N, C-alpha and C positions, 0 to 999 in steps of 0.2 A: 281512253288511251292515256290521258294524263295520269289517272290513278294507277294504271298498270305499269307505266314507265317509272313512277315514283316508288311503287312497291318493289320493283326490281332493284332500283338504286338503294332503297332502304335495306333490303336484306343483304345486298352486297356489302354495304357499309357495316351493318350490325354483325354479319358473320365474322369479319376481320376483328371487330372489337370484342366479340364474345370469346374468340380464341385467345385474345390478349387478357381480357378480364372475365374469367369464367364464372365469377360469382355474381354477375349482374344478369338480370332478366331483361329481355328486349321488349316484351309485349305480353299481353294476357293470353291465357291458354285454357284448354280443357285437359284435365289431368286424370290419369288412371293410376291408382296406387296398388301395388302388388305386395301382399303381406306374406313373408316366408318365415315359417317356424324354424328356430335355430336349436341345435342340439348341444348339450354339454359334452365335455370330454368323455364322460362315462357312458354316453349314448342315450341318456335320458333326455326328454324334452326340456327346453329351457323355461322353467316356470317363472324365472325372474324377469323375462321380457323377450320380445321378438324384434326383428329388424324389418323396418318398412322401407321399401325402395320405390323410386319413381323412374323406371326405365322407359316408360311408354312414350311413343311419339304423340305430339299434341298439335291440335289445329289452331292457328292464329285466329282470334276473334276480332281483333281491332288493329288499328295502325298507331304507331307511336306518335304522340303529339310533340310538336316542335319544342325543343328546349327542355324536355323532361326525361328523367331516367326512371324506368319502372323496375320495382323490386317485387318479388313474390315470396311469401313465407307461409308455412303451414302452422296453424295454431292447434295445439293438442289440449283437449279438455278445457278450452277457454282460457288458458294461461298464456297471455302475450309475453310474459317475462321469460318464458322458455321457448318462445316461437323459434322455428328453425327455417333459415333461408334455404332455398333450393341451390344446389351446387352442381358443378360440372355441366353447366348448360351449354348447348351447342345449337347451331342453326343449320338446317339442311332444306334448301328450297323455301317453302312456306311453312315449315314445321319446326318446332322447338322441342328438344328433348333434354332431360337432365336426370340427376340422381338425388335422392334424399335418403339419409340413413339416421334413424333415431331409435332409442330404447323405449319400448311400450310394454307395460305389464299386462298380464292377462286380465280379462274382465271387460266391462263396458267402457267405451271411449267415444269421444266426439272429435270430429275433425272439421277444420274450416280453412279456406284459403283467403288470404288478405293481399290486396294489391295496393302499393303505395309508391309515392315519389318523394324525392328529397329536393326541396327548393329552398335556397338561401339557408341551408343547414337545418331546415325544419322538415319534419316528417308529415306528409299529408296523405291520409287514407282516401283513396279514390273509389274503392270497391271492395266489398266483402261477400264471399260466397254464402250460400245457405248452409246451415249447420247440418252435418251428417253424423249419425250415431252408428257404431258398430260394436259387436261383441267379439273380442279377440280370444280365441281358444288355442292353447299350445298343443303341439303335437300334430298339427294339420296345416295345410296350405290354404290360406284365405285370400280370395281375390276381391278387392274393394273397388267398385266402379265409382270413382269420385268425379262426377260430371258437374261442372259448375254452370247452373242455369239461372244465375242471378241476373235480374233485369238491370242491375246497376253497372254491369260490365261495359256497357256501350257509352256511358257518360264521359264526354270529354276526350274520346279516343280517336276522333277523326283527324287524320294527318292532313296538314295544310297542303292543298294541291297546287298552290302557286309556286313557281320555280324560284322566285327570290322574294324576300320580304323588304320592308322599308329601309333597313339599314344596308341593303346591297349584298347581304350574305345569303348564300343558298341555304336551303333547309338542311341539307346534309352537313354543311359547315356548322350550322347551329347545333345539330346533334353532336358533332365531334367536339364542339367547344364546351358543351354541358355534360358530356358523358363522363361519369366518375371523376369528380374534381381532384381526387387524390392521385389519379394516374393520368392526368391530362395536362394540357397547356397550363402554365402558371397563372395565378391571378394578376390583374393589372397592378402596376406600382401605385402606391398611395402616398399622400402628403408630398406631392411634387411642389417645390418652391423654386422661384427664380429671382435673383437679385441683380440689378443693373450694375455694370462697371463701365469704366472708360473704354469704349470700343470692344466690349466683351460682356459676357454674362456669367453668372454662377448658378448652375442648376443642381438641385439636390433632391433626393427622394429616399423613402424608407426601403430597407432590404425586403426582398420577396423570398419566402422560404423556398429552398431547393432551386433557386434560379441559377443558371450557369453564367449568364451575362445579360446585359441590357442594351437597348438601341434607342437613341435619341433621334426623333424626327422633328424638323424645324422648317419654318417658312416665314415670309413676311406678310402672309395673309392668314386669316383665322380659319378654324375648322380643319386643322391638319389631321390626316389619318395615314395609316400605313399604305393605303391604296392611292392616295392623291397627293402626297407631299411633293412628288417630283414634277407635278404639273402646276405647282403654285410658285409665285415669285420668290426667288432666293431659297427655294426648297432644297433640302439635302438631308441625308441620313448619316448617322454615326454609330455603326454597329460594334458589337464586341466589347462594350464597356463593362469592366469588372468592378470598378469602384462605384460608389454611390453619389458621385458628384461629376459635373461636366462643365468644362470651360471650352469655348470654341477654339480650335487649334489656330485659326487665322483671325485677323482683326475684323470686327463687325463695324457697321456704320453707326455712328452716334445719331441720335434723334430719329432712328428708324425702329418701329415696333416689330418685334419678332415673337412668333408663337411656337410653343413646344409641347410635344407629348412624348412619353417614355413607355416602352414595352419591356417585358421580361421574357427570357427564353430559357427553356430547359430541354431535355432530351425528347420531349413529346411535341414541342413546337413553341410558337410565340403567343404571348398573351394579347388581350385586347389593349387598346391604348389607354393611358392614364387620362385623368382630367387635364384639359388644356390649360396652360399658363402662358402669360405674355409679359414682356417688359421692354423698355426702351433704353438701350445703352446711352450713357451720358458722361461727359467729362466729370472727373471727381470734383465735387463741390458745386456742381451746377444746380443741384436741388437742395432746397432748405431742409435741414435734418428734422427728424421728428423730435417732439419734446421728450425729455428723459422720463423713464417710467420707474416705478417702485422706489421712489426716493424715501429713505428712512434716515433717522437721526438718533443720536444718543448723547447724553451729557458727559462731559469730562470735567475734571477739577479746574474750574475757571475757563472752560473751553467747550466746544461741541465738535461732533464729527458727523458728517453727512455721507451717505453712500447711495449709489444708484447703478442701474445697468447701463453700460456704455452704449452710446447711440451710434449706429452705423453711419459713416460719412461725416461725423462731427470731428472738427479739429481742435475745438476748445469748448469750455463751458463757462457760464456766468451764474454765480450764486447771488440771489437777491435776498436781503434779510432786513427785518425791521422789528421794532419792539411792540408793534401792534398788529393784530391779525388783519387779513385782507391784502396781503402782499401781492403786488403785480409788478411787471417790468416798468410801469409808469408811475406807480404810487409809492414804491418802496422808500424814496427819499422823503416824501411827505409824512411817512409813518415813522420818522426818526430812524431811517435805515441807511444801508450802504450796499454796494455791489462789489463782487470779487470775481476776477477771472482766473481760471486754472485750465490745465490741459487734459486732466483725466481724474476720475474719482479714485479714492474718496477725498473729502475736503475737510480740513481743520481751519478754524478761524485763526488768522495770523495774530502774532503778538501785538499789543500786550494782553490779548485774551478778553474773556467776558467775565463779569463779576458773578460769583456764586449768589444764588437767590434771585436772579433776574430771569425773565422769560423772553424768548426770541422765536420769530416765525421766519420760515425759509421757503423759497421756490428756486428751481434750477431751470436754465434754458441751455440748449445746445447750439453751437455756432459752427459755420464753415464759410467758404468764400461766397456762397449764394445768399447768406443771411443768417438770421437768428430764429430759432424755433419759438413756439409758444412756451408758456410756463408749465412746469410740472405741477403735481399736487403740492399743497402747502403742508409743511411739517412744523409742529410746535415742539420746542425743547425747553424744559426748565433746567437751568444751569445749576449744578451742585456737584459735590464730590460723589462720583458714582459708587453704587454698591459693588462689591466684588462679584466677579462672574460666578454663577452657580456651578454646581457640579453637574456632570453629564447625566442624562437619563439612565435608569438602571433596568436590568432584566429585559433587554431588548429581545424580541422574538419576531419571526417571520413565518407566517402560514401562507401556503400557496394553493391556488386552484387552477381552473382552466383559464389561462391567459391573464391571471391576476395574482396579486400578493397583498396581504394585509400585514403591516408592521405595527406592533404594539410595544408599550414600554411602561415602566413605573416611574413616577416623577421623583426628582431629587428632593431633599428636604427644604431647600431654600425657596423663598417667594419667587414666583415665575410670572412671566407675561406671555411667553410663546415658546414654541419648539421649532426646530428645523430638521427635516429628514433628508439625508444625502444617499444617493444610490447610483450604481453603475454596474457594468457587465464583467468587471474584473475585480479581484481582491485588491485591498489597499485603498479603501475609500478615504479621501481627504476632502476638505471643504473646497479646494481649488479644482480637483479633477472630476467632480461628480455633479449630477443633477440635484438641485436643491428645491425642496418644497417647504414653504412656511406654514406652520399650523398656528394661527393667531390666537387661539383660545387655550389658555393654560389648563383648563379642565378636561380637554380632549387628549387622550393618551393612546390613540390609534389612528392609522391613516391607511386608506386603500390607495396603493400606488396607481398611476395611470396604466392603461392596458399594456401588458407585457407580452413577449414572444414565448410561446411554449417551447420547452427544451433548452432554453438559455438560463444560465445560472446568474442570479442577481445578488449583489453584495450591498448591505445597507448599514448605515450608522445614523445616529441622531445626536442633536445638541439641544441645550435649553438656554433661554435668554431671560433676563429679568426686565423690569419696566424701564431700566436705564439703557437697555440695548446691549448690555454686556453678555456675550455669548460664551458658553462653556466649551470645553474641548469635546471631542466626539466620544460617543459611547463605544462599548465593545462591538465589533463588526459581526453581523450575522449574515447568513446566506440562505437562499432557497431557489428552487427551480419550478416554475409553473409548468403544469402538465395537463394535457387533455385527458378526458376520462379514459381509464384503462380499457384496452380492447382484449378480447379473449378468442382463442381458436383451438379447436380440437384437431391436432395434426395426425390424421390417419389412424387414430386409435379406435378399436371396435366399441369400447365403452366411452361415451362422451363424458368429459369432466365438467367441472364448474368452479366458480370462485365466489367468495364473499369477502367484503372488505370493510374495514372500519378505520378511517384515517390512514395511517401508514402500516396497518396490520392486515394480513391476508390469510385466509384459509383456502387452499387450492386442492381440489380433488382431480387426479389424473389417472388415466389408464395407459394402455400401450405396452408393446413387447419390450421396448428399450429405446434409448437415444444412443445409437451405436451403429457400427457396420456402415452399409451404404445408404440406409434410409432410417427415419425415426418415426416413433409413435409415442405421442405424449400430449399433454394439455398445456397451452401456452397463454400467459397473461402478459401483455406487452404494450410498449409505446413505440410509435414510429418517429425516429429522431435522426438528426444529422450526426456525422462522425464526431469523434472525441467525446465520449460519454463515460461516466463512471457510475455503476450501480452497486449499492451496498445494502445488505440485509442481515438480520439475525434469523437463522432457521432454528426454530425451537423444538420442533417435533416432526416425525413422519411415521406413519403406520408401516409395519414391515410386511408388505405384500410379497417381497422377495429380498434376499440379501443384497442384490444389486439394484433395488428400487432407488431412484435418484430424485433429488430435489435440489435445485440450484438456480444460479443467475446466468442468463444466456444473452448473447448477441447473435443475431441470425440475419441472413441476407433476405430470405423470403419465407413464406408459409408453406412451401412444398416440403414433402417429407425428406427429400434428398439434398436440401439446401446446405450451403456453407454455414458453419456456425462455430462458436467458441462458448464453452460453458464451464464455470467453476461450480463444483457440485459436492454435495455430501450424500453418500450412499447410506442405505439403511444399516448395513453391517460391515462395510468395507472401506470406511474412511473417506477422505476427500481426494479430489483430483481435478485436473484441467483436461477436458476433452475438446476436440475440435475436428472439423472436416474441412480440408483445405480447398476442395473443389466440389461442385455439385456431383453427387453420386459416388464420390470417392469413399474409401474406407476410413472410418473415424480413427483418430489417434488419441493416446492417453498419456498425460504427464502425472506421475504418481505424487500425491501430496504426503499424507501421513495417516495412520490409523486414528481412531477416535470416534466419539459418538456426539449426538446433539445434547444441548444446544451449541450452535457454532455460528460465529460471525464470518461472513464471506464477502469478498469484494472482487468485481471484474471491471477492468479499466481498458478502454480502447483509446489510444492516442496515436496519431500518425498512422504508421503501419504496424504498431506494436499492440499486443494484448498482454496484460499482466493479470495474474491470479494472486490474490492475497487472502490471508486468514488472520483471525484475531480471537483471543479469548475474552476480550472485554469491550471490543468496539472502539478502543482508543489506540492501543499499540498494535500495529499491523506488521505482518511478516510476509514478505514476497516468497512464493514457492514455485512459481512458473511464469515464464515469459516466452511468447512465440512472436515471430515477425510475419506470420501469415495465419489464416487466409487474408487476402486483400479484399476488403469490403468496399462497396460503393454506396453512396447515400441514396435513400435513407437507410439507417440501421433499424432493426426491430430489437428493442432492448427490453428485457423483462425477466419473468420467473417461469421455470419449467418444472413439471412434475411428471414422472413416468412410473408405473407400477411394476414394470418388467414382467408382467403377467397379463396376458390378453383377457383372462377370465375374471379379473377383479381390479379394483381401483386402489390407489394409495392416497392418503390425505396428509398434506404437509402444511405447517404453520410458519408464516414469515412475519417478522416484526421489524419496525424501524426501517422500512424500505425507502430508500432515497435514490434519485437519479440526478447527477450534476454534470455540468459541462466540464470536460477534462482538458480543454484546450490549453489551459495554463499549466497543466502537468507535463507537457512536452519538455524534454530535457533542455534547459537553458544552458548552452555550452559556453564555457568561459573563453575569452580571447587568448589567454596565455596559460594553458594547462602546464603542469610541472613536467619538465623535460626529463625523461628517464633514460635517454640515450647514454650509453657508457656508464650507467649506474646500476646495472642489473647484476645479480639479484638485489632488490631493494627491500630492506627491512623497514616496515612502515607501521605507524600507529593507526588504528582503524578510525579513531575519532567517532563522532556521533552524527555525521552528515556526509554529503557527497564530497569526494575528492576526485580531481580530474588529472589525467596524465597523458603524455604522448611519447611514443617511441619512434624515433626517426631512423633513417639509414637502413631500413629493411629492404628486402627484395620486393619490388612492386608486384602486386597481384599474386602473392605467394602466401600459403597458409603457415600460421604459427600457433603454437600452444601457449595460451595465457594461463599461468599457474599461480594459485594462491596456496602457499605452503604453511602448515603448522599454525593455523589461526588459534588464538586463545579465546576468541568469542565469535559470535555471529558476524559475518560480513558477506556482502554480495559484490562480485566482480563482473563487470559487463564491458564488452567491447561494443562501440557504437560508431555509426557513420557521422562524421563531424558536421557534414552539411545538413542532413535531414534529421539527425537525432535518432534514427532507427537503430534498433538493436541488431547487432551482428551475431553475438553469442553471449550467453550468460551462465554464471556459476554462482549458485545460491547456497552458501555454506551455513549449515545449521550446527552450531556448537563448535567443535574443534576438529571437524573432518576436513582434510585438504580437498581441493577441487580444482578443476580446470575447464577451459572451453577452447575451441579452435576458431580463430579469426583470420581473415585474409587482409594483408596489408594493402592499402589503397594505391592508386596509380603513382602517388608520390613517395611510396615506400614507408608510409606512416600507419601506425595503429593507435587509435584513441581509446582510452580506458576510463571507466568510472568505477569507483569503489564507494559503497554505501554501508556505513556502520551504524545506521540509525536504529537497528534492532539489537545492537550490543547492549549489555547490561551496564557497562561503564565506558568512559572515554579512553581507557587505557589499554584496550585490547591490541594485540600485535599480530602481524602475519608477514610472510615473506612473499613478495610479488616478483614473478619472473616471466619473461617471454622468450621461448626457445623455438627452433625450427620444428615443424610438424613432420615426423618421419614414421608413417604407419607401417605395420607389418601386413603384407598381403596374404590372406588366408584362402586356400583352395577348398572348394566344396567337397565334402565326403572324405577328407583325409585328416586323420588324427596326428597332431604334431605336438611334441613336448616343448614347453617354454619355461623360462626363468624370469623372475622379476625382482627388483630390489625396491627401495622406498621411492618409486617413481610412478609416472603414468605411462602405460603402454597402450598405444593406439593400434587398432586393427581395421582393415577394410576387406570386405568380401565382394569381389567384383564379378560382374557377369550374371548377377541374379536376375530373376524375372519380377518386374513390378507387380504387386498384388498377390504374390505367392507367399505361402507361409513357410518359415524356416525355424530351425532350432539351434541355439547356441548351447553347447555342453562343455563345461569345465570340470574335469574329473581329476582324481588323485592329487588333490590339493594338499600341500604340506603346511600351509599356514593361511591366515585370514587374507582375503582379497575382496575388493568391491567391484561389481560389474555395472557399467553404465551403457545403455543402448540408446541410440538416437533415431528419431523418426525421419529426419531429412538432414543429412550431414550433421551439423552440430547446432542447429538453430533451436531445437527443442528436444527434451529428453522423453523417450518413450517408455523406458523401464530402468529401474535402479534397484540393486539388491546388495546388502552387506552380508557376506557369507563367512561363517565361522566353522563350518564343517569341512568335509572332503569333496563335496560335489556342488556345483552351481549349474542349473539348467533352466533355460528360458525357451519354451516352445510356443508355437502360434505367433511368432514374430512376423509381421507383415512388411515386406519390402516396398518402399515408396518409390524407389528409383532402381537403376541397375547396379547399385552398390549399397551394401549394408555397412553401417558405421557403428563401432562400439569401442570401449576402452576398458582396461582393467587397471585398478589403482592398488598399488602396494603400500600405501602410506601406513596401513594398520598392521602389517605383518610384524610378528614379534622378533624374528631373527633378522639376519642381514639380507637373506634372499628367500624366495619361495618358488617352488616348482609346481607345474600342473600340466595336464594334457588338454588340448583344445580341439574340438570337433564342431564344424558347422555343416548342417545338412538340411535338405528339404523335410 
C-alpha cells in the first residue's frame, strides 16, 4: 500500500513537471523505435538518410530515486558526442511516451540507450542498454523493436518508501527541489556575513542569479529554518528584500546573540536556507578591535610612508617604530624607538623626518574605547630618496571562461617588485573604486581572478610597483565576460544542424524553412543570460542554400518555434535587416537595413525595453540602422547565433568570428538633468557634433502626437525621442547621409517631448541639420478608393483605419510626377517595416501585414526636384 500510494503521488508530480519541462525524462523505460523511410521532393527515396521516431508507449521499469533527475539519450553508432536526448516526453498513468527525430544514413547502424543523472553539475551514468545492430534500407518501412533488457537497469532505482526523511521534507518535495536546477527554485545564498553594531546588525550576502528577492529569518536561538523560526525566541522573518544587505528595522538588544539564515525566491519558489550566521550586538567600542592587516611601507626622501587596511570599530591607531628589529608594543622604546598616534591610514613620520641611509622597523595597533589591539606584522624600510614610480604594465589582455577570467600583461622596462590588479563590474576602473589583488612576484605576469559570475562584464586594469613601493598609474582598461559553455538547439528543422568552435570563432550548420512568419526552423547556438546584453560578431561567410538563407545574432525568449525574438541578420543575397516577433505565434516583422554581402560586422543590443541593431565595416565604427521598443522580454534571455537554410531539404553553413557577449547595463541612456530647452526656438538649426545632444520641448499638448523632423542634414545623424524617466525609445529616425527623416512621438503628461541626437557616425563635427517638432496631422485613407494627392518638400502622414490585424494589404502609389520616398511602419511609429526611395512613376508594396486595426505610413517629398509632386494613392487588401 505504501509503494502504491507513493507511485500515485510520484506520477501526479512528474506529470505536471514533464508538461513544464518536456525535455526531461522521469524514469527508465522500454522503447520501441519506428523507422520511416522519407522521400525526396522528386518522389525518389531519400538515400541521404531516414527519420527515426519514438512514438511508442513505454512501460516504467523502476521508480525515481529521491533527489535525482533521470535523463535518457540514444547513442548512434557508439558516438556519444552526437547522442540525442529524447524530446516531447509525457506521462500518462504508469507509461511514458516521447519522440525522437534524427538523420540516419542507409547501411548498418548500432543503437544504444543510456540512462544518466546530473548530481552537483556532474554527469553520472547509471545504466546502459545492450548494443543493438540494424541494417537501414531506404525505400521501405522498418520496424525496430528496441527492448532494453539490461540487468543494470534496476540498480539504485528503488524509490524511498518512507514518507519523510531526516530533514523533515517529504520525498516529493525533495524531487521538486532537485528537478532541473535551471527551471526550479533558486540556489541558497552564499557568503552570508553578519557584523555587530550598537543595538543592530549588518547582514550581507552574494547575489543569486535570477533571484527576485530574498527573505531573512532570525531568532535568538540557533538552528533557524524556514519551518521553525516562528517558534524560536525572538524569531521573525523579513521577506521581500531586494538589496543584498539587511539591517533590522527596529532596535535589537545588546549582548544578546542572534542567529540568521537567508533564502532567495524566484518565480518557481523559495531556495533552501543559507548557512547560519550569528553575532551579538554591542555598543560601539565595547570590543577591542582586531590588529591591522596588510601593513606595507615605502621610503620617501628623508621619510617613510605606511599603509594598511582600516580596521572596523577602530577610532585611532598607534605606530610603534624602532631602529632595531623585533618591535613590539612593550619593547619599542628599548630598541631606540618611539610611538605615534593617528586617526586613519596612511601614516608619514612627522618632521624633522628620518635620515637617508638609516633603517627602521614598524608595527601598527588599532585602538577604540575598549582597548588596544595586538600588533600587526613588522615592516622594514630602508630610508633613501625613492626611485621614480615605474610605468604601467603594457599589453593588458583578459581571457574569459566558465566563471573565470585570466588577466595577462607585459612588464614595463623599469625594475619592479610587484604588480596590482584592479577589477570591477563597471567601466572606469580606478584604484579607489575597484577590488585590488597584489601580485608580489615581479616575474609573474598573469593572474586568475577569483570566481566570477557568468554573463557579467568585468573591467580590469593593472599597476606596477618598484622595491621602494612607488606605484605606477593604471594600465589601459580591458574588459571581458565569463560565459558558461555554449548550448545548442535544433529549432524544429527537419535536418539537424551542428556547431564547431575555436575560441571566439564558430562554424554553424543550420537547416529549416526560415526564421519568419508565425514559427521558425533553424539551428541555434546560445547562452542563457539576464537582460541588458550586447552580442557582437563578424559573419565572414554563408553558403547560398537560398537567397533568403539567414545567419545572424539573436535574442530569444524560449526554444519553442513560435517564441518572441529579435534578430539582426545577413541574408545570403538580400542584404541585412532586423527581424522580430512581438508575441508568441505572431507574424514576424522586418526592418530593412541595406544591401551588401559578407563579410559583415553585426551587433544586437538589448537594454531596458529597447533593442538596437548596428552594422559596421571594420568592427570599430558602428552605424545604428534599427531600433524597436518591443518585444518585451523577461529574464533569462537566450542570446546567441542563428542559422537557417530557408530550404527544408538542405543545410547552410555560416562562419562567425570575434563573437563577444557583454553586459549592456551601462549602455542605458544616461539622461542629463538639464537638456537644452527648445521651446520657442523651433525650427532649430543645429550642428550635429560627434556625440549625443539632449533637448526638451515644453508647452505641448499632453498625450498628443507630434512629428519630430530632421531636415536637410549634411551628414549622418540619428534623431530619437525617449521617455525621460526610463530612457526607453519612443520613436527613432536614423539618417544615412543627407536624406531628411522624421518620427512620431507623443508628448508626455506634462506636455514635454525629450529628444536625443547622435552624430557619432558623422564624418566630421561640422555637419548641420534643422530640427523641428510640429503637430501630427495624418490624412485618413479609405480602403479600395483611389485618391489624387499633392506633396511639397514635406512629410505627409497617412492612416488606414478599420483594417483587420494579420491581414495582408497593398499600398499603390501611381502616376508619380517626381521622386518620393515611402515609409511603412509595423506598429504606429516605433519601428519601420518597409522603406523605398522611388525615382519612377509607380511605387507598390504588397503583402503588408496589419499589426493592429490601423496601418501607418508616410510619404516624404524632400527629394522632389520641383516645388510639388502629384500622385494617385490606393490601399486595398
